[in-house]
N, C-alpha and C positions, 0 to 999 in steps of 0.2 A: 485465578482470573475468571470472571463471569463468562457465561456463554455469549457469543456475539449475537447482536440483534440486527434486523433489517439487512440481512446478507444479500448482496447482489453479485451474481456470477456473470462475467462478460465473455464466456466461452463462445457463444454464438456470434457476437460481434467480432471476436478474434478470428474465428473461422471465416467469416465473410471478408475480413481485411486480408487474410492470407490468400483467399480465392481471388481477390482483386489483384494482388501482386502476381499470382500465378497466371492470370489471364492477361496481364499487361495493362490493366486499367489503372493500376497504381505502380509507380516506379519503386525499385528497391531503395533508391535515394530518399524518397518520401517516407517509406516505411521504416527505414533505419536512420532515425533522426534524433537519437538520444543525445541530449546536451551534456556538456562537461559536468554540470552539477549532478545530474542523474547518474552518470558513469562513476563519479567520485562516491556518491551515496551507495552505489552497488558494491564498490570495493570495500567500503568501511562498515556499512550497516546491512549489507545484503545477506540473504540466506541462500546458500548454494542449493541447487536442485540437481537431479540426475536427468533432467529433460534437456535434450539437445536443442539448440536454436532451430526454429522451424525454417529459417532462411539459409543461413550459412552452414549449419550443422558442424561447425568447427569447435564450438564451445558450448558448455552447458549453461542454461539460463540461471540467473540470480533473481530472487524475489526481493524487492525493496518495499518496505512499509512506510507510508507517509501518514502523519497524523494531522487532523484539522479539527479545530473547535474553538468557539469563542472564549471558553474558560481556560484554554491552554496558554494564553499569553504568547510570549515569543517562541514557544515550542511549536505552535501551530504552523503548519506548512513545512515541517522538517521531517527528514527520514529518521526512523528510530528502530532500534533492535527489538527483538521479542521481549527481552527482559525489561527494557525501558517502557514498552507498551504495557506490560503487566503492572509495572509500578504506577503508570498513569491511570490504569483501570482502577486501581485501589484508591488513588488520591484525587482524581479529577472528576469534574462533572462529565456529562455526555460529550463524546467526541467521535469522529469518524476516522477509520483507517482505510487507506487505499493501498492495495498491493499491486505493484507494477513489476512485470517480468522484464528483464534486461539481458541482452547479450553484450558482453563487454568487447567482443571481437568485431561484430558488424554493426553494432549500435541499434539493433532491433529493440523495441520496447512496446509494451501494450498493457493497459489496465486489465488486470485479471479478476480482481474481486474488490468489493468495498463492504464494510460492515461498521456497526455502531457498538461502542463500548462505553464504560464509565457509568456513573450513577444516572439512572433514568430520570431526567429532569421533569418529565410529565407526571410521574407518579410520586416523585420524591423519595423513591426507594434507593438503596445503595448502601455502601459501607462507610460513607463519609461520616466522620465524627462531627457532632454539632456541639458548639460551645454553649454553655448555659451560664447565666449570671449567677454568681455566688451571693448568698444572703449577707 
């Protein structure tokens, strides 16, 4: 797999969101709003971590990776495992991965990181095979 490009870390935003919950500016109900689809993706595609949930502390967080890209077709907007993302990196044009941490117990979720993979559309570089016409 190629090294990720355009990596964005959302740790400061996460810290601010948790501070708002601790100060009472945001309710835990609003902070813990993972939907059924996200919880299901965490169960089937999630990567377990050893980090306890920052709110309930009853369960370790699970990281779920979502892929988005014009060239991914119906795969775009879906959760994928690390192996599936590596295969997309080899075969697809440029796409974005969004990593969301999820607590399956209290439904806390937050965007942790985003990055770009796949063939760099701007430069045309990448591992994609190009077909040539035979004489």
